[in-house]
N, C-alpha and C positions, 0 to 999 in steps of 0.2 A: 702414477699421476704426474702429468707433465705441467710444470709451471712456466708461464711465459715471463719474459723480462720486459720491463717498461722503463723508458728513458725519461730523465729529467731534462728540462730545458736549459741550455747553456746560452745565456744572453751576453752580448758584447757591448753593453752600454751601461754607464754609471761609474761610480767611484768605489774604490776598495773600502774606505773607512766610513761610508755612509751606511749605518747599520741600525737595526732595531733591537731593542732590549726585550722583545716579547718572546722569542723562541730561537732555538739553535739555528744559525746560518740563514736567518731571514733578513735579507739585506734590502735596504731601500734604494731605489733608483733616484738619487738626489744629488744636487750640487753641494760643494763644501759649505756654502753659506747656510744651507738648510739642514745640516746634520744635527742630530740630537746632541744636546750638551750633556756630557757626563761630568757631573760636578758634585757627586756625593758618594759616600762609601757604599750605599745600597745600589746605586746605579753601576758602580764599578763591579760589585759582586754579581749583578745581573749580567753585565756585559761579558764577564769571564765565563759564563755558561756557554757562550758562543765561541770560546777559544779552543774547543775540542772538535776535530774534524768529524763531519757527518758522513764521510765516505770511507769505504773499506778497500785496502790494498790487497786483501787476502787472495782474491780470485786471480789477479794478475800474477802474484808471486807464486802461488801454489801451482798454477798451470805452467809456469815457466820452469819449474823445478823438475826433479825426477820423481815426484809424486803423481805422475800422470803418464799414461800411454795413449796412443790412438787405438781404441778397441773396436775392431771390426770395420774400421774405415767408414766410407760413405754408406755402407749397408746399415750402420747404426745411425738412425735419424735423430737421436737425442743429443743435439748440440746446437750451438748458434755460432754465427760467424765471429763474434767477439771472442768467445772461448777458443776457437780454432786459431785465431791470430795470436792470442797469448801463448798457446801451446807451441806454435811454430816459430816463436820469437820474431814475429813480423811486426811491422808498425801497425798499431791498433787504429783502424779507421772507423770502427763501429762505435756508436754511442751506447753506453750502458751505465747503470747506476754504479758499477764497480770499475769503470773504464779509467785509463790514465787521465783522460780529460776531467772526470769528476774528482779523482784523487788530487790533481793539481789545483783545481778550483777550490775544493773544500779545505784543503790544507792551507792554502794561502788565505782563504777566508778566516780560518782560525788564527793565523799569524796576524792578519789585519786587526782582529778583535783584541789580541794580546797587545799589539802596539798601541792601539787606541786606549786601552786600559792603563798602560804605562805612561802615556802622555797625560792622561787625566790625573793620575797620581802626582806627576810632576807639577801640573798646573795648580794642584791643591796644596802645593808647598812641600811635596815629597812624602815619603813613607814615615810620617811623624807619629802614627798610632800603631798599636799592635795589629789591628785589622788591615790597615794600609800596607804594613810590612808583609803580612801574609798574602794579600792580594798581589803585591808586587812580585813576591816569590812565585805565585801561581802563574802569573802572566809570563815571567821569564822562563819558567819550566815548560809551559805550553809552547812558547816560541821556539825554545831549543828542541823540543821533541818533534814538532812539525817540520822544522828545517832538517833535522837529522834523518827523519824517515824519507823526506823528499830527496835528500842527497843519496840515500842508499837505494832508492827506487830508480831515479832518473840519471844516476851517474855510476861509474865504475866504483868498485869497493875501495876503501882506504888502502893506500900503499905508500910506504916510506919512499919507495923508489920512483913512483909515478904521480902521486897526488898533488905535487907542487905544480904540475902542468895539466893534469886531467881536469876537464871542465866540471865545475860545480853547478850549483843553482843560486839564483840571487838570494842573498841573505838580507832581509829587510828589517830595519829596526825603527822606522818612523812611519806614521800613518801617511797614506797618500793624500796630497792636498792639491794636486793639479789634475787636469783632465787627461794628460798624456805623459805620465812619468816614464823615464827611460832607465833601463837597468842593463847590467852585463852579468854574465854568469860567474865570474870569478873562478876559483879552483876548489877542488875537493878539500885540499889542505886548509884553505882559508875558511871553508864552511865548518870543518871540524874545530878549528881554533875558536870560531865564534860560538859554536854550540857549547864548547867547554866553558867559555866565559859566562854565558847566560846560565848554564847549569850550575856552576860554582856559586854565582851570586844568588841564584834562586834557592839552592840548598841552604845557604847561610841564613836566609830570612824565613824559611817555611815554618808553618804551624798547622797542627791538625785540629785545632779547637774552633775553627770558624765555620765548619760545615756540619749539617746534621747527618749527611750520608757521605763521608769522606772518600769512599771508593769510587765516586764519580768525579773526583777532583784529584789533583796532584798532592796527595798526602805524603808524609815522610817516607813510608815504606815504598810507595810507588816511585818517588824521586830517587831513592837510593838504588832501586832495581834498575831504573832507567840509566843511572850513572854506571852501574855494573855492565849493562849492555853497551853503552857508549865506549867505555874504556876497553871492553873486550874487542870491539871492532877497531879501536884506536891502538890496539896491540900494547896495552900497558897493564900487565897482569897484576901487579901489586895494587893498583887502584881498583881493579875488579874485585880482588879479595877484600879490600877495605870496605867498599860500598855494599857488596853482597852481605858481608857480616853485619853491617849496620842495618840492612833490611831484614835479616833473618833473626837477629838477636843471638842469645847465648845457646839456644836449643833449637836448631833448625827443624827437627822432627815435629816440634809443636806447631810449626807454621805450615805444615803440609796440608794438602787437600783432604777433606773428610769424605772418603769414598764410602764409608759406612752409611752416609746419608743417602747414597744412591743404591745401596745393596738390595733393598726391598722394592725398588721401583720396577715397573714392567720392563722386561727385556725386549719386547716386541714393539716398543714405542719409544722413539728417541726423545720426544719432547720433554717429558718430566726430567730425564737425566740431563738434557741440554740446559733446561731452565735452572737446575741445581748447579750445574757446572758454572754458569755465568751469573750466579746469584750474588747479590750484595751482602748476603749473610754468610757467604763462604769466606773464611779467614784467609785463604790462599790467594784470593783475588785482590790485588792491590790497586788496580785501575781498570774501570769498566767504561767502555765507550759505546753508547747507542749509535747505530749507523743505519743508513738507508741501504738495504741489501736484500738479495734473495739467496744469499749463501746458505741459509737454513734449508733450502730445498736442493741446492746444488750438492752440498755435502751431507746428504741424508738419504733415506731409503726411497727416493723418488726417481723417476726416469730422467729428470732434468740433469743434463750434463754428464750422462753416463758414458758418452763416447770418449771424452777427455777427462779422466779422473783417476783416483787411486783405486786400483783393481786388485783382484785376488792374486794375480801373478806377482805384483809388487808386494802385497801384504804377506804372502807366504814366503817368497824367496828373499826379500830384503828387509822386512820389518818384523811383524809379530811372530812369525814361526821360525825366525832365524836369530834368536837371541842367546846370549851366554847364560841366561838363567832358566832356560827351558828345561823341563824334566827329560829324562832319557826315553821314557815311554812315548812311542809315536802318537798314540791316540791322545794321551794327556797333553802332549806338546801342542796339539791343534785345538785344545779346548779353550773356550772363552774363560773358563775358570782360572786360567793361569794369571789373568790380570784382574785386579780389583776394579779397574775401569773398563767395562766391557766394550770390545769393538763389535761392530755390526757388519754383517756381510749380506748384501742383497744379491741373491743368485739371479734374480730376474734381470737386473741391470748390471751385475758384476761390479759392485762397489765395496770397498773396504773403508769403514768410517768409524770415527769416534764422535759421540754426541756432544758437541760443544756449542752449536749455534741455535739458540732457541728462536722460534718463529713468533713474531708479533705483527699485528696489523693496526696501523694508526688510521682510524677512520676520520675523515674530514667532512663527510657529508652523510648524515644518517639516513637521508631519504634514498640516495642512490647507492649507498654502501660502497663508496669509493674512498681511496686514500693511498697509503704507502705500506709496502712491506718493509719491516725493520727487523733487526736483530741486535743483540748485545755482544760486543767483541771484548774478550778479556785481553786488554792491551799489555798489562804487566802483572806478574804473579810470582808467588814464592818459589815455584818450581824453576822459574827462569833464574832467579837470584842464586839458587843452589847450584844449578848446572853451569852457570857462568863461572861461579867460584871453582867448581870442580875442574873446569877446563883451564882456568888460570893456574891451578895447582899442577895440572899435567904439563902445561907449558913450562913451568918453573922446575919441573922434575921432582916435585914433592908427591910421590906416588901414594904415600900413606894417607895424607889428607885428601887427596883426590879420591881414593877408594872409600874413605869415610863418607864423603858427600854422595858418591855414587850409591852407596849402600843405604843412605838415608832416603834417596829417591826410590830405589828398587824395593826397599822394605815397605814403602808406602804404596807403590804401584803394583807390585807383584805379590801374588798370594803365597802363603807359607806352604800350602799343599793344594792339590787338585784331586777331584774324584774323576775316575774314568771307568768306562764300561769294559768289563772283562769278557763280555760276550758269553757269560754264564747265566743261568736262571736259578732262582730259588724254587721252593715247592709250589709257589703260587704263580709261577711263570713270570716273575718280575726280574728285570735285569739285576745282576749283582754288580755293585760298584766297588772299586778299590780306591784307596787314597795313596797318593804318591807325593813325597816332599819335593819342593822346588829349591833350586839354588838361588834364592833371592838375595842371599848374602854372598857377594862376589869376592873372590880373592884374586891375586895376580895369577896364580896357577890356573884358576878356572877361566880367566880371561885369555890366557895363553892357549889353553885347550880349545876355546871357542875360535880364536884366530886361526889355529891350525886346521880346524874342520873346514874352513872356507878358503877357496882361492879368491883372488881379487875379481871383482865384477867384470863380466863380459856380457854384452847385450843378449847373446844367445844362451848364456848361462849366468843369470843374475845371481848376485850374492850381496850380503850386507856390507862387506868391506869393499871400498873403492880406493883407487890410487889417489893419494893426497899430494898436492903440489903447492903448499903455502910458501910464498917467496919470503915471508917474514920469519920463518922457522925452519931450521935444518932438521929433517926427520930421516931416520933410518928405518926402512921397512922391516917389520918383524921385531923391532925393539919394543921394550916395555912401554916406552912413551908413545910410540905409534899405536900399539895395541890399546892403550888406555884412551887415546884420542879417537880411535875407530869405535870403541865402545861408547864413548860420549856422543859421538856424532849419530850413532844408531839410537841412543836414548833420546837425544834431542829431536831426531826425526819422528819418533813416536810421540813424544811429549808435545811437540808443536804441530802435529798433523792438523791440517785445516786452519793454520794460523799464519802461514806464509814465511815462517822463519827459516825453513829449509833452503829457500832460494838464497838467502843471505849467507848461510853456512857454506853453500856450494861456491859462492863467489869468494868467500874468505879463504877457503881451503883449496881453491883451484881444482875442483872436481870436474872431470870431463863428463859432459852429458850426451846422451844419445836419444834420438827420437825413433821410437819403434812403432810400427804398424803390426798389431797382433790380431790374427784371425783365429779365434776360438781357443788357440793353445800356442805355447811357445814353439811348437813344431812348425807353425806357419807364421814366420816372422820376416818382416822387411824393415831394414834400417833406412830412414828417410832423411836424417840430418844428424849433426853432432855439433858440440860447442866446447871449445877449449877455454882455458883461463884467459881472462881479459879480452875475450871476443867482444867487439863493440856492441853486440846485441844484448850483453849483460846490463847495459844502461838502457832502460826503457826509453823509447823515443818520445820527445816532448810532444804534447798534443798539437794537432795541425793549427788550431786557432792561436796557440801561443807562438808558434813559428811564423804564422802569417802576420802576426802583429809585430814581429821583428826580432824575436830572441833567437840566438844561434842554436841550430839543431845539434843533436848528437851526431858523431861521425857516421856518414853513410854515403853511398854513391850519389854523385850529381847534386850535392848540397852546396849552398853558398852561405857565407857568413854575412849577417846583416846587423843593424844596430839594435839597441835595446828596445824594450816594449813594456807595456803595463802588465803586471804579473797576472792578474785575472780580472774579470769583469763580473760584477755581481748580477745575479738573476734570481727570479722567483721560481720555486719549485711549482710545477703544475699541481693544482689541488685535486684534479679529477683525472688521475692517470691509471689507477688500478681498480679493477672491479673485484670485489670480494668473492 
């Protein structure tokens, strides 16, 4: 079933801070003098519901990573120009709900709402009540998160050697009050310093007691998990351990995802499992973000997007069938029973998927049945806090604690045993199944054995281990530290499939990427491109509208530097853009 993509309107008129309190990212085209006055705690609370982006960066990041191939080329008609541009690391010129244009606009819209809330609190005399302190905390955390993600999408990754000169993104801390404000991009190092300032102040003020459903807001666990991600990218492992531990508490295993809740759900339908995965009742979900997106069809068992996607060649050679905890029996190794969280394989469209993106339809006109496709994105979760901490331990050389965290994850994700078909029959001609234990409790010896089974990745002979070139860490290939980090990168690749995190891990670890055209099997393979560490294309090019308004583009041929520009221009989403 093919689902079409529908674009939202990007308007270039109006002001950043002219906004409505009625719904997320619904901004008024108004002058500063006619802006809504935010002068009460209730209005600030309502305003902060708009401080979370309504756009998803997942499609851009997933397709830029090694979680995609070009499957069957132009003979596979299930693709769009936007997805192809993302896959080929080209400048995205197509408009789409998940495009860089919408990411930029919606994230700066969220920042604008946070800045307006902070100004309103200051105008009311400061954070003088418990509620205002909590609202100030939420606004600061929202502002830090949006700027951090924009920096990691539109800039090169943080580097002690380069970030003092690498171009950043404008870090805005005041509402816009003029019709044509000017900005410059600053540097990545400056952006990180400002994110840290907002993050630390926000964490000092935050409270969980002000919201009925805290998982849709920056609660304490979400804030600490965001801090662990920030400091992981900032290359400060001690802080990663500190904040991950605060997020997880004294017993991390109690904070893991409840896969038993999915166990009895149908395996031929992704939706119930996806809805449970992104549920507000799931304790592992620390921050949920409803977004306008069709990712629920792109990363599901539909034809949509099957040309550029995670396919069986990747899933078998690099992900699910190439793990250190897989049983020795070949049949069992390929069984979905190995994982408590079932992967799905669509043979018709050759997709390897995990059900994470539930499908929702927001109807805006009951007569014509038109509205928006939406999903819920799990932005921050317990598994991330755990894996961030495990990586920090590995970086510090604390292998024992690293393995403890790895085994907390594998014990929750990987089955204790699997049943497999022995190809024998009982007296009633039923298959006889045998059970086989799995090595879901990993030791250093088992990890070494796994590493020895695989050579490093080559495009014609894919494997889970890839050469790592982190400039911030000296690694010896074949060492215990490198083996642990290879294991963690594989676990993170599986855990964050369809969430975009793999792209950032590739940038952090300097993993070389290849673009492969696969014709039905790896025996018919063509290499079309590759990407080294700090390739300028690792910084997604700023949207055309942004550059045309005056902001300096990312390095590219035949570009010129111009003055600043207004960060984004608010527009209304078309209300009649999708037919149900």
